[in-house]
N, C-alpha and C positions, 0 to 999 in steps of 0.2 A: 392750498387749493381755494380757487375763486368761486364762490356760487353763483352759478348762472342761472338766470330764469327766462324763459320765452314768453312771449305777448300772452299766449294763452295760460301758461301759469300762473303769469300775475294778476290776471281776470278772473282765475278759478273761483267759481262759488260754491262752498265745501256742503253746500246743502243740495246742490244740484250736479252732480258728478257723473260725467259719462252715461245719460239718461236713455240715449238710442238704444234702440231693440239690438240686441248683441249679436242675433243670428238671422242675418238677412235673407239667407236662401231657403230659410223656411219659417216666415214671419206670422203668428199669430196677433191677433187683435188686443190681447191684454197679459201683461205680464207685472210683475213687482220686481223692480231695481231694490237690490240691496247695497248698491253702492253707497258711500258717505262714511259716516262716523261709528265707528266699531270702538269697544275698549281692546286695549292688548295689555301683555306682560311679556316680559322677556327675561331668561337666566338659565342657570345650568339644568340639564334634562334631568339630573337627579332628584333637584327640588321642586320640579313644576310636572309631576308625574299626571297630576289630575287638574281638571279646571279649577284655577286660583280661586281663592275666596276675596280675593282685593285684585286690583290692576295696577298697573305702572302709569296709564294715560291713557289718551284717544289716538288712533289711528286711523286716517284716512284712507280708505278702500276704494279704488284697487292699485295704489301705490305702495310699493315695498318700502320697507321701514329705513333702507339704508336711502332712502329719496327725501329730496326737501319737501316734495310735496304731501307727503305722508305726515309730517309734523314730528316723526321720530329720528331721523337722523343717527340711526346706530344700526350696525353691523351683526349679523345674527351669525355665531360661530358654529362649526361644526359640531361641539359639545354641548349647545344651546338648546332652546327649544323656545317657540313662539307661539303664544295662545292669542286665538280673538275670541271676541264674544259680543252678541249684540241679540236684541229682541225685535220682534216684527208682528204685527197684528194680522189676523187673520178674520174674515168674514163668517158666513154659512159655506161651510165646505160641499160643494155639488159633485165633484169629479174625482181625479187623482192630483195630487201635489208633487212636482219637481221642483229638486234645488239643483243649479246649474252653475258650475266654476267654469270660466274662462280659461283661467291657468293658475296653480299655485306651486309656485317652487320651493321644495321640490318634493315631501311627502307630507300629504295630509289627511289627518284622522278626523273627521267632520262628527259630530255629535249635534242630536235635535232634543231637545228638552230632555237631555242626559242620556238619551239612547245613542250608540254607535250606529251611524246610517251608511258610511263610505270610507274606503282606505285607498290613497290612490299617489302611484309615485311616478312623476314624470313632471318636470317643470314647465314644458311649455305646450302640454297639451290639454284639451279640457274634459272634462268629467261631470257625469249628473247621477241623481240618485231620486228614487222614490220615496217620499218622505210622510205619503197619507196618514200609514198606522201611528204615527209619533207626533202630530199635530193636532189641533183643534182650536175651536172659534176663540178667537180673543187672543191673549198673549202668547207668544212662544218665544224660546232661546234656541240660537245656534251658538255653537262653538268650534272653533277648530283648532287642531295641534299641529305645529308644522318644523318639521325639522329639515335641515338642507346642508348636506355634506359639500357642497360647492366644487371643489375643484381637486379635492383630496379623496373622490371616488370615481368610479367610471361611467357615472349618470352622465345625460346630456346637459351642457354647459354653457354650450357658444362660446361668447368671447368673456365670460365672467371668470376673474380671478382674484382669489383672497389678496394676494400679493399683488395686486393691480399695478398696471405701466405700459408703455410702448403700446403694441397692437392688443394688449388685454386691458379689461376695464372694470371697475368695480362689480364685485360679486351681489347678486341681488337675492332677495329670499321671500317667501310669503306670496300673500293674494296679490296678483298684478295683472289680471283682467277681469272683467266685470263678473260679479255675481248677482243671480237674479232666480225669481221663482215663478214659475206656470204652473196655471191648473187646466187639465185638460180632461175631456170625458173618458169614460170607461173604456171604450173602445176608440183609439186614437191614432194619428199617424206618427210614426217614429224617424223614417227616414225616407227622403227622396234620392233615388238614383238616378242622374240627369246625364245623358251622353246625346248630344248634340250630332245630327249627320249631316254635314253640308252639301256632299256630293247627292245624297239621296232627298235634300231637303225635307228634313222629318226628325220629329224628337223621340227618343229611345228613353223610357221612363219606366221604373219601378215605384210604385206607391209602397212602402213597405210600413205595415200596421204591427201593432199588439197583438193581434188577433189571428191566428193560423187558419181560421175558417175562411172558405170562400167568401168572397164580398166584392162590392162595387165600391169606385170612386168616380166624380164627377168633375172632369178636367176642362177649364176654359182657358184658352191661351189668347193672348190679346196682341194685335198688330203692333209692332215697334212705334213709340212716340217719337217725340224728338229728343235724340239720343243725350247723355251724360247729364240730364236732369232726374232727380230721385221721385220714387213713386209716380211715375206716370205711364201708365200701359196702355194708354190710346184704346181704340175701339176692338172690340170683340172679331176676333178672327175664326176661331171655331170651337165647339163644345162637344165633347164625347166622352159618353161613359166607358170605364175600364176596369179590367180586374184588378183587387190589389194584389200584390205580394208576387206578382208574374210580370215581365217585361212585356210592355207594348211598344208598338210603333205609332205615331201620331204623325201623319202628314202635315208638312206647312206650306200652303200653297202661295203664299207670297214670300219669297226669299230675299231676305236683307243680310248679306254678309257683316261680320263683326270685323271692323281694322281699328287701328288708332285713332285715323283720321274719322272714322265714323264708327263709334261702338256702338251699334244699334244691340238694345237687348229686347228679346220677347219675354214679357211678363205671363204668368199663368196662375192660376187659382187651383186650388185641389180639394173638395168637399167631400167628406166621408160619415156620414151620419151627423152627428152634432160638430163633429172636428173640421176646422179648415184653415188651409195656411195658403200663404203666397209665395210664389219662388220666380224664377227668371231662369234664363239661358241665352246664348247666342249661337247662331251660326256661323263656325268658323272652323278651319284646320289648321294644324302645325306640322310639317313635313319636312324631310331634306329630300330634295329631287335633283337628279342629275341634269346640268347644263352644258351646251356645247358654247364654247367662248374662243375663240381664236384659234378652233381646229383642236382644242383641249376639252374633254368631260370633266365638268369641274361638280361636287356635291354643292348645294346650293340651301339654305333655309328658306323656307315658303311658307307665307302665309296665304291661305287659300287657293295654293297651288300658284302664286306669283312668287318671286323671288322679292326676299325684302330682308336689307341689311338690316340686322338688329343691333342699334346703335343705344348702349346701355351703361346705367350707373351703379357703383356698389353702394348699398344701403344698408347699413348695421341696424338701422331703427332705435336709435338710443336718443334719448332728449337728458338735457343738463338738470331739471327740474322733476322729472319723473323717471329716470333712467331707461327701464325697458318700456314703461307707460308714455303713450302720449298724453298732454294732459287734456284733450279734448278731440272731437272727431275734427273740426276745422282745421285742428295740425295737421292731421293726416291727410287731410283734403289739400292744405296749403303746400306739403312736400311733393303730392302727385301731380299737383299744377305745375310746379313750379320746375320739377324734371321734365315735363313736356315742353314748358316753355325755353328750355336749356337747350332743346334739341334732342331729348332722349325720347326713344320708342320704348325702351325696354330699361328694366329694373332687376337687378339681381339681390334677392332679399337675402342676406349674410348670415347665415347659421343661427338662425332668430324664427320663428313662428310668429306671427302677428294676429291681433284678434281678427274675427271674419270681415269685420268692417272695414279694414284696410283693403282687402282684397275685393270686396264688392265696391271700393271706389276705385280701384283699379281697373275693375269689369265696367263700370258706368263710364270711365273718364276716359278710357284707350291706353291703357299702360302694359305693356306686355310683361310677364313676369317669371324669370328664373327663380324657383325655389329651392333654398339651400335645405337639407335634412340639417338637424342640430346635431354638431359633433361632442363626442363625449371620449372615454376612454381613460388610462391613465395619465402618468406625468408625461409631457408632450418632450420629446430628445431635440432640441431645436438644431444643432449641428448635424441630424440626421436628414429630418422634416424640413430644413429651411437652407441651411448653409450648404450642404453637400448636394441635396436634392437639386437645387437650380441650376448649377452647372450640367448636371447629368440631364435632366430635362432638357435643357437649351442644346445639348449635343444629340438629341435624340436615341440615347443609349438604353437599352432596357433596364427595367426594375422591376423588384417582386412587391408582391404586397404578403408575402409568407413570414418576413420576419416580426411577427407579433409584440415581439419586446421591442424591437427599436420602432414600431408602429404604433405603441401604448395600447395592444389589443390583447394582453394575455388572459384577461378574466372572460371565461367562457359565459359566466352570467352577463357579463357587460355585452358582449358579441349578441347574445340573444335578446338582449334588451333594445340595443341597437335596431336589429331586425324587426322586433314587435313594433316600436314607435316609428320607423319608417312606414310600415303598412299602415298604421293609424294615422300618420300626416298626409298618406296620398288620400285615403279613405276620406278625411277631414276636407281635404281641399281640392280633390278634383273635381267638384260639380263649377267651380269658378272658372270662368272661359278665358280670363287674362292670362292664366296659368299655361305657359308653352314647354317650360324646362323643370324636369327635378334633378338637382344636382346631388348626388349622393355623398362624395366624400372632398375635403378641401384640403390639399397640399400634405397628404397623407396622414392627417391627425385623426387617430382613431381607427384608420383605414384597414380593411379586412375583407377577404371573399368579395374583392371586388365584382369580376363577371357573374358570379351567383346573386349579388345585390343588385346588379343591372336586371337580369332576367325576370328576378320577382318585381322590380320597377315595372316593368313592360307588361310582367302579365296584369299586373294589379290594374294598369293603365296604359292599355295600348294607344291611345290618342297622343301620348304625350311624348317628347323627346328627353332623352338620358345623358346627364354629361355625369359618368361613372365617376370620374376623377379630376377635379379642376386643380389646374397647377401643375402636378406630375405625379408620380407613382403611375401611370398610364399603363394600362392593363389589354388594350386594343380591343375594348368593349366598348359600349354606347354608342352614340350617334356623334359625339364631336372627338376633334383632337384640341383639347382645351390646355390653353398655355397661359402661365402668369410671367410676365416681363416688366420687371422694374429697372433693370440696370443696364441692358445691353441693347444694343440696336434690334428693332421689332421685324419679326420676320415670322413665314409660316412653314409648315412640314405638310406639302401637299399628300392626300391619301385619296384612293379610287371611292371608298364608301362615305368615310366620316366628314363632316363638316368642320372645316378650321374656324376656331374660334379665340380670341385675345381675352379671357374671361377675367383678367385682371390687368392692367396697365396704369401708369401714371403715378400719383401720389404723390406729386411736390407740395412741400411745405411753405405755407405764409401764415405767419404768426401773426395775430391780431391781438395785441396785450390785452385792450379792456373787453374784449370778447372771448377771452380764451379761458381753460379750467385751471390751469397753473402755469409754472415758468417753463415747463418743458416742451420740447417740440420735437416731436417723432414723425418720421415719413421718410420719403424717398426723393431726396434733392432738395435744396433751401432755395425759397425765392425770396429777396429780402423787401419786395414789395408787390403789391397787387399788379401793376404793369408788368413786372416780371414774372408772374405766376400767368399772367394772361398769355402772355408771349409764348411761356413755356408749354401752356395746352394748347395753344393754337398748332405748335411747333409738332407736339407729341400727337394730335389727331390728322396733322398732314402726312405724317410718317403712316400713320395707321391706315389712313384712307388708302395710301398708296398700295397697301397689300389686297385690297380688295380684287383688283383684276387676276391677282396671283391666286387666289383662292380663298381670301380671309371672309367669313359670312358673319360674324358678330364679334363685338368688343364692350367690354364694360371697364369704365373709367372708375379709378379707386380716387376719391369716395364723395358721396354725397354730401356728408356734412362733417366737420371735425368731431372727434370723440375725446374728451377728457385729454390725454397726452398726444393722440395723433391728430395732428391739425393741416391736414393734407385735403379738406374739404373743399368744396363749391362753395357751400356757406359755411360761416361761423357755426358753434355749436349750438348756441342760442337762435338761429336763424335770424339775426338781425343784420349780417353784412352778409352780401352776396360779394364772394372773392372772384368767381369767374363768370365773366359777362354770359359765355355762351356761344 
């Protein structure tokens, strides 16, 4: 393996790691970042049942121990445990103290000053806990015990694999998103439910609080400032007092619709007693609507009721130095800006949930997002979910999702966990205006009860589109006929109600030795030079574009960057070489 670094990883300041406020849709004025140097110990679970008396060394949080930026470079095995430990200082405590974790892979037990305060399983989702009873002024200690079954269990794992290679990547573990402390008053805002209504030019809002008693909050909405700039709320548009814990409708007199070309955001403040948070929303709608073209009625993807072809790129969200964790905010922004420069107005976030700041940058920079649920289940049988499924899907033959052994979903606890985490994912991200589509299953990996899951997703969020089965094992539900095609001439399967999307295609390999992870080169077709790759890219795009009059509504090119052995990216893994001009 050739250890690659991005320019942001090389410039990383270990004393100032990912210090931006991690939750941009509910921002308070003060918080304490706990990113930085922690002590760690790793070993057999039987020997490390309790907080160790001594540690192996220093790990840089929030980078997983498998990553170069963590300073550890060691794989946590399923029969091992990883301990984290650090101290922090508190001044006078005036309210309630909360400890937040962006994501810990996979099971975390948290202790504060020796007291158990939280236990969480789910490597891609955030969790928080109140620690007020267990902290005091002065020096305090946090310890986190982590275990990770990786791909030996049914838990969500995305593209991680202990025996990495081809389309699967290095398994990661531990803390991989930001950790921070926040002080709130006794009565505080717990959550904002934000639902914009473009057609009515209104904001539907629920200010949720920890106090079930009837109360009031003061909401101030600001006119959109110049778009794509951070923290620019502009002039006051309206101010209104609203009841808490109940839905309210706030009219927006100056309607400016969000689009990729003009991603207008409305900012607003919510003040309740001593607590105040800032958030934002956008006026926009995503729908499938029928249009008459050449005498035929064709379902089309629409943004704000206008037909928009969604030209997207597949993004795994991996980094050579941080693996699942981008080395900086600027690194995430680079990817999003370059996607738009390449001609994409959409990105499919593949089998990973990013930190919320990534979605914030898509919101403010104007990039539509198709968000995958993170896949899990048992061991995948690729002869059935890849090799046999490909021709079956291309021929339009019927398939079933009831073969739970073949689709790696035998375990009932795993099915319940997927359902629970799908609900949590949608609730976590549905306030972000850039998200257009929830993608529930990919290529049959751990797929089950497809139509039931699709109906649940629609119930949780009726404002978004749903791709129930990306690739194959289509059960005729959801909003899309969603096809993957790497090996055959491109085509569409016209339907009367669902929109046709080519949710993966392309994937041609171009190996750049000095900017590649290893000596292997996996992908779909080989190009010996960047010129040949660009020629192939243009040909595939022309083939895809020719299908738009026949009903194609969106496409997803594979993929944004190289990832380990899979060298079919538009950029190299280290983001140093743009292989495709766009």
